[in-house]
ROLO-235639 format. One line per 8 residues: number of its first residue (from 1); for each residue x, y, z of C-alpha. Coordinates in nm, 4 decimals, padded with zeros to 6 digits. Each point is the difference from the previous one (the first is absolute). Layout:
NUM) X Y Z  ...;
END
This chain:
1) 04.4863 01.9738 07.0787  00.0228 00.3332 -00.1768  -00.2300 00.0863 -00.2881  00.1351 00.2006 -00.2924  -00.2094 00.2984 -00.1067  -00.0029 00.2524 -00.2849  -00.1888 00.3309 00.0178  -00.1068 00.2130 -00.2979;
9) -00.1492 00.3459 00.0551  00.0760 00.3322 -00.1679  -00.0930 00.2037 00.3092  00.3231 00.0233 00.2004  -00.1697 00.1043 00.3229  -00.2297 -00.3022 -00.0040  00.2822 -00.2318 -00.1051  00.2138 00.1249 00.2880;
17) -00.2941 -00.0570 00.2340  -00.0334 -00.3642 -00.1074  00.3734 -00.0514 00.0375  -00.0003 00.1417 00.3523  -00.2795 -00.2402 00.0983  00.1586 -00.3066 -00.1547  00.3492 00.0684 00.1331  -00.1350 -00.0415 00.3531;
25) -00.1081 -00.3550 -00.0889  00.2902 -00.2444 00.0262  -00.1524 -00.2616 -00.2313  -00.0138 00.2255 -00.3089  00.2886 00.0825 -00.2294  -00.0424 00.2827 -00.2553  00.1803 -00.1121 -00.3142  -00.0848 00.2909 -00.2256;
33) -00.2108 00.3158 -00.0277  -00.1206 00.1524 -00.3255  -00.1906 00.2998 -00.1382  -00.1953 -00.2082 -00.2508  -00.0727 -00.3503 -00.1151  00.2561 00.0059 -00.2798  00.2837 00.0096 00.2518  -00.1542 -00.2922 00.1881;
41) -00.0346 -00.2072 -00.3169  00.3642 00.0664 -00.0865  00.1171 -00.0920 00.3511  -00.1975 -00.3258 00.0046  00.1174 -00.0916 -00.3509  00.3668 00.0564 00.0836  -00.0024 -00.1567 00.3465  -00.1490 -00.3351 -00.0965;
49) 00.1771 -00.1923 00.2763  -00.1178 00.2322 00.2762  -00.3041 -00.1118 00.1984  -00.2637 00.2749 -00.0090  -00.2988 -00.0605 00.2236  -00.2132 00.3111 -00.0369  -00.0305 00.3099 -00.2168  -00.1847 00.2936 00.1555;
57) -00.1141 00.2476 -00.2628  -00.2063 00.3120 -00.0590  -00.2465 00.0118 -00.2909  00.0770 00.3313 -00.1697  00.3668 00.0201 -00.0975  00.1840 00.1246 -00.3104  00.1033 -00.2353 -00.2827  -00.1305 -00.3270 00.1520;
65) -00.2887 00.0311 00.2465  -00.0979 -00.2398 00.2772  -00.2682 -00.1731 -00.2042  00.2404 -00.0847 -00.2816  00.2702 -00.1001 00.2503  -00.2331 -00.2382 00.1821  -00.1058 -00.1630 -00.3281  00.3631 -00.0423 -00.1067;
73) 00.1016 -00.1525 00.3341  -00.2906 -00.2436 00.0015  00.0751 -00.1022 -00.3571  00.3770 -00.0397 00.0299  00.0692 -00.0521 00.3729  -00.3194 -00.1364 00.1535  00.1860 -00.1031 00.3159  00.0492 00.3688 00.0895;
81) -00.2835 00.1461 00.2069  -00.1363 00.3492 -00.0704  -00.1573 00.2594 00.2268  -00.1463 00.3237 -00.1360  -00.0033 00.3002 00.2340  -00.1752 00.2888 -00.1713  -00.2210 00.3067 00.0373  -00.2321 -00.1369 -00.2696;
89) -00.3366 -00.1547 00.0818  -00.1262 -00.0073 -00.3579  -00.2064 -00.3200 -00.0451  00.1467 -00.0554 -00.3482  00.3572 00.0069 00.1328  -00.0848 -00.2277 00.2930  -00.1836 -00.2408 -00.2296  00.2863 -00.0121 -00.2505;
97) 00.2585 -00.0682 00.2706  -00.2062 -00.2717 00.1668  -00.0727 -00.1605 -00.3379  00.3752 -00.0017 -00.0710  00.0634 -00.1858 00.3272  00.1457 00.2734 00.2228  00.0600 -00.1381 00.3504  -00.1128 00.3052 00.1934;
105) -00.1283 00.3556 -00.0200  00.0139 00.2752 00.2640  -00.0663 00.3693 -00.0174  00.2781 00.2366 00.0993  -00.1909 00.1204 00.3038  00.0208 -00.3484 00.1574  00.1429 -00.0189 00.3512  00.3476 -00.1439 00.0591;
113) -00.1504 -00.3038 00.1746  -00.2176 -00.0882 -00.2993  00.2895 00.0532 -00.2390  00.2166 -00.2481 00.1924  -00.2935 -00.2402 00.0330  -00.0543 00.0097 -00.3771  00.3649 -00.0820 -00.0682  00.0063 -00.2861 00.2502;
121) -00.3276 -00.1436 -00.1333  00.1191 00.0099 -00.3608  00.3364 -00.1574 00.0824  -00.1883 -00.2833 00.1718  -00.1651 -00.0719 -00.3352  -00.3356 00.1708 00.0489  -00.1618 00.3029 -00.1628  -00.0517 00.3252 00.1901;
129) -00.2360 00.2800 -00.0960  -00.1084 00.2786 00.2330  -00.3693 00.0095 00.0900  -00.0524 00.3144 -00.2085  00.1562 -00.1588 -00.3081  -00.2073 -00.3185 00.0416  -00.3185 00.2037 00.0368  00.0754 00.1999 -00.3170;
137) 00.0816 -00.3180 -00.1947  -00.3155 -00.1833 00.1095  -00.2210 00.3028 -00.0628  00.1453 00.0356 -00.3490  -00.0630 -00.3689 -00.0713  -00.3579 00.0336 00.1252  -00.0642 00.3044 -00.2194  00.1482 -00.1724 -00.3048;
145) -00.2182 -00.3057 00.0574  -00.3067 00.2163 00.0485  00.0787 00.1996 -00.3135  00.0536 -00.3196 -00.1974  -00.3441 -00.1242 00.1010  -00.1725 00.3152 -00.1307  -00.0962 -00.0312 -00.3653  -00.1571 00.2846 -00.1930;
153) -00.2243 -00.0573 -00.2979  00.0868 00.1566 -00.3346  -00.2713 00.2608 00.0534  00.1265 00.0810 00.3509  00.3496 00.0561 -00.1395  -00.1436 00.2349 -00.2622  -00.1904 00.1974 00.2643  00.2857 00.0267 00.2496;
161) 00.2405 00.1002 -00.2781  -00.2264 00.2844 -00.1109  -00.0505 00.1085 00.3611  00.3785 00.0145 00.0418  00.0222 00.2116 -00.3158  -00.2359 00.2494 00.1675  -00.3024 -00.0468 -00.2238  -00.3306 00.0976 00.1620;
169) -00.2738 -00.2548 00.0650  -00.2000 00.1333 -00.2974  00.3040 -00.0072 -00.2298  00.0746 -00.3618 00.0971  -00.3639 -00.0918 -00.0602  00.0135 00.1584 -00.3467  00.3268 -00.1738 -00.0908  -00.1228 -00.3428 00.1086;
177) -00.3575 00.0469 -00.1254  -00.1402 -00.0576 00.3467  -00.2267 00.2031 00.2270  00.1355 00.2394 00.2572  -00.1700 -00.2072 00.2706  00.1822 -00.3160 -00.1173  00.3384 00.1756 00.0180  -00.0790 00.1242 00.3507;
185) -00.0793 -00.3602 00.0983  00.3316 -00.1190 -00.1450  00.1834 00.2721 00.1922  -00.1623 -00.0926 00.3326  00.0588 -00.3715 -00.0573  00.3665 00.0570 -00.0894  00.0583 00.2027 00.3183  -00.1462 -00.2869 00.2036;
193) 00.1721 -00.2772 -00.1968  00.3460 00.1600 00.0199  -00.0463 00.1180 00.3585  00.0924 00.3607 -00.0770  -00.1603 00.3135 00.1401  -00.0630 00.2198 -00.3021  00.0787 00.0819 -00.3632  00.3613 00.0805 00.0928;
201) 00.0333 -00.3566 00.1273  -00.1371 -00.1365 -00.3269  00.2456 00.2160 -00.1931  00.2962 -00.1246 00.2062  -00.1095 -00.3586 -00.0577  -00.0337 00.0561 -00.3769  00.3495 00.1505 -00.0176  00.1482 -00.2774 00.2135;
209) -00.1511 -00.2671 -00.2238  00.1162 00.1759 -00.3152  -00.3465 00.0770 -00.1354  00.1127 00.3622 -00.0471  00.3344 00.1770 00.0208  00.0841 00.2199 00.3009;
END
C-alpha cells in the first residue's frame, strides 16, 4: 500500500534532496511540494477527498511556518501525521511542537536511514524524535521544573534587581538600609541558590525573570 506524502520546505536544494530519497522508495507517493505552509493548507482544504498520510515540513518558512502549519493540521485534520525536519534545536521551538502534538522531529543533518525510519515509525502510528531532540526536550523540561522550584524572597528580588542594574554593594546597602556585610551575604546566597557562577549570572537571571529590562 502506498502512503501519500506532502513536503513543505523553502530551500529548494534540501527539498530536492528529500524528493530524491523518497522517489527510491516504492511505497511512498509525493502528492504535493510547497515553499511554505500556506500552500499546504490550501492544497489540503481543496483536496478534501484525497487521502493524505503525512506532511513533512521545515520550521522556518515564509507566510505560514512549520509550527503554525502543524497546529492547523492537528486542529483541522488530526488524521494527518506530521514530521518536522529542521536545522533548529531551540528548546522553545521543540517544546511548542511537541505540545501541539507533532508526530516527529528530526534535524536536517540526520542520515537517510534515520529519515526513512522516522517516516515508517510515524506512519505505523508511533512518535519519532531523534536522540538529540529528545535530549534537548528533556533537559529543557528539567530546567523549567528546577526553575519553578526556586522561590526568591521579596528582599532577594530587590537585591538581585539592584545587582543587575549595576549598583555597588555599598549603594545597594544604602538603598535598602542594610549593612554592606548583609548585602554581601545575600549576593553569595543568591549565587548558590540559583546555581550561577558570578554577578553576570545573577544579572542574566534577573533579566530572564523580568526583574529588570535588558
